[in-house]
PDB file of N, CA, C and O in Angstrom, chain B, residues numbered from 101:
ATOM      1  N   MET B 101      -7.087  -4.113 -10.611  1.00  0.00           N
ATOM      2  CA  MET B 101      -6.940  -4.754  -9.292  1.00  0.00           C
ATOM      3  C   MET B 101      -5.555  -4.447  -8.705  1.00  0.00           C
ATOM      4  O   MET B 101      -5.437  -3.998  -7.565  1.00  0.00           O
ATOM      5  N   MET B 102      -4.555  -4.687  -9.474  1.00  0.00           N
ATOM      6  CA  MET B 102      -3.186  -4.434  -8.957  1.00  0.00           C
ATOM      7  C   MET B 102      -2.987  -2.939  -8.689  1.00  0.00           C
ATOM      8  O   MET B 102      -2.294  -2.546  -7.750  1.00  0.00           O
ATOM      9  N   VAL B 103      -3.602  -2.134  -9.525  1.00  0.00           N
ATOM     10  CA  VAL B 103      -3.448  -0.673  -9.338  1.00  0.00           C
ATOM     11  C   VAL B 103      -4.035  -0.257  -7.991  1.00  0.00           C
ATOM     12  O   VAL B 103      -3.542   0.666  -7.343  1.00  0.00           O
ATOM     13  N   ARG B 104      -5.091  -0.948  -7.583  1.00  0.00           N
ATOM     14  CA  ARG B 104      -5.741  -0.593  -6.309  1.00  0.00           C
ATOM     15  C   ARG B 104      -4.881  -1.115  -5.149  1.00  0.00           C
ATOM     16  O   ARG B 104      -4.885  -0.547  -4.056  1.00  0.00           O
ATOM     17  N   LEU B 105      -4.171  -2.167  -5.397  1.00  0.00           N
ATOM     18  CA  LEU B 105      -3.323  -2.748  -4.328  1.00  0.00           C
ATOM     19  C   LEU B 105      -2.050  -1.914  -4.147  1.00  0.00           C
ATOM     20  O   LEU B 105      -1.415  -1.925  -3.093  1.00  0.00           O
ATOM     21  N   LEU B 106      -1.714  -1.210  -5.193  1.00  0.00           N
ATOM     22  CA  LEU B 106      -0.484  -0.388  -5.137  1.00  0.00           C
ATOM     23  C   LEU B 106      -0.546   0.624  -3.983  1.00  0.00           C
ATOM     24  O   LEU B 106       0.353   0.652  -3.143  1.00  0.00           O
ATOM     25  N   PRO B 107      -1.573   1.436  -3.934  1.00  0.00           N
ATOM     26  CA  PRO B 107      -1.692   2.451  -2.871  1.00  0.00           C
ATOM     27  C   PRO B 107      -1.904   1.794  -1.505  1.00  0.00           C
ATOM     28  O   PRO B 107      -1.453   2.312  -0.483  1.00  0.00           O
ATOM     29  N   ILE B 108      -2.576   0.681  -1.496  1.00  0.00           N
ATOM     30  CA  ILE B 108      -2.837  -0.008  -0.203  1.00  0.00           C
ATOM     31  C   ILE B 108      -1.526  -0.524   0.377  1.00  0.00           C
ATOM     32  O   ILE B 108      -1.276  -0.392   1.575  1.00  0.00           O
ATOM     33  N   GLN B 109      -0.706  -1.101  -0.459  1.00  0.00           N
ATOM     34  CA  GLN B 109       0.567  -1.646   0.037  1.00  0.00           C
ATOM     35  C   GLN B 109       1.475  -0.506   0.514  1.00  0.00           C
ATOM     36  O   GLN B 109       2.223  -0.655   1.480  1.00  0.00           O
ATOM     37  N   GLN B 110       1.395   0.610  -0.168  1.00  0.00           N
ATOM     38  CA  GLN B 110       2.238   1.760   0.222  1.00  0.00           C
ATOM     39  C   GLN B 110       1.802   2.268   1.595  1.00  0.00           C
ATOM     40  O   GLN B 110       2.626   2.674   2.415  1.00  0.00           O
ATOM     41  N   LEU B 111       0.520   2.236   1.820  1.00  0.00           N
ATOM     42  CA  LEU B 111      -0.012   2.702   3.115  1.00  0.00           C
ATOM     43  C   LEU B 111       0.465   1.774   4.227  1.00  0.00           C
ATOM     44  O   LEU B 111       0.789   2.216   5.330  1.00  0.00           O
ATOM     45  N   PHE B 112       0.500   0.503   3.920  1.00  0.00           N
ATOM     46  CA  PHE B 112       0.944  -0.476   4.922  1.00  0.00           C
ATOM     47  C   PHE B 112       2.416  -0.259   5.254  1.00  0.00           C
ATOM     48  O   PHE B 112       2.829  -0.390   6.406  1.00  0.00           O
ATOM     49  N   LYS B 113       3.182   0.065   4.257  1.00  0.00           N
ATOM     50  CA  LYS B 113       4.623   0.284   4.472  1.00  0.00           C
ATOM     51  C   LYS B 113       4.825   1.536   5.329  1.00  0.00           C
ATOM     52  O   LYS B 113       5.705   1.582   6.189  1.00  0.00           O
ATOM     53  N   LEU B 114       4.021   2.514   5.086  1.00  0.00           N
ATOM     54  CA  LEU B 114       4.141   3.760   5.859  1.00  0.00           C
ATOM     55  C   LEU B 114       3.768   3.499   7.323  1.00  0.00           C
ATOM     56  O   LEU B 114       4.350   4.072   8.244  1.00  0.00           O
ATOM     57  N   SER B 115       2.801   2.634   7.503  1.00  0.00           N
ATOM     58  CA  SER B 115       2.351   2.315   8.872  1.00  0.00           C
ATOM     59  C   SER B 115       3.413   1.461   9.573  1.00  0.00           C
ATOM     60  O   SER B 115       3.577   1.516  10.792  1.00  0.00           O
ATOM     61  N   ASP B 116       4.111   0.690   8.786  1.00  0.00           N
ATOM     62  CA  ASP B 116       5.143  -0.192   9.346  1.00  0.00           C
ATOM     63  C   ASP B 116       6.331   0.639   9.841  1.00  0.00           C
ATOM     64  O   ASP B 116       7.038   0.250  10.771  1.00  0.00           O
ATOM     65  N   GLU B 117       6.531   1.786   9.198  1.00  0.00           N
ATOM     66  CA  GLU B 117       7.656   2.640   9.588  1.00  0.00           C
ATOM     67  C   GLU B 117       7.377   3.104  10.978  1.00  0.00           C
ATOM     68  O   GLU B 117       8.174   3.844  11.554  1.00  0.00           O
TER      69      GLU B 117
END
């Protein structure tokens, strides 16, 4: 579960940039 959230959170950070 956390492993799947890892890439999702990274994508959100990239979008936030």
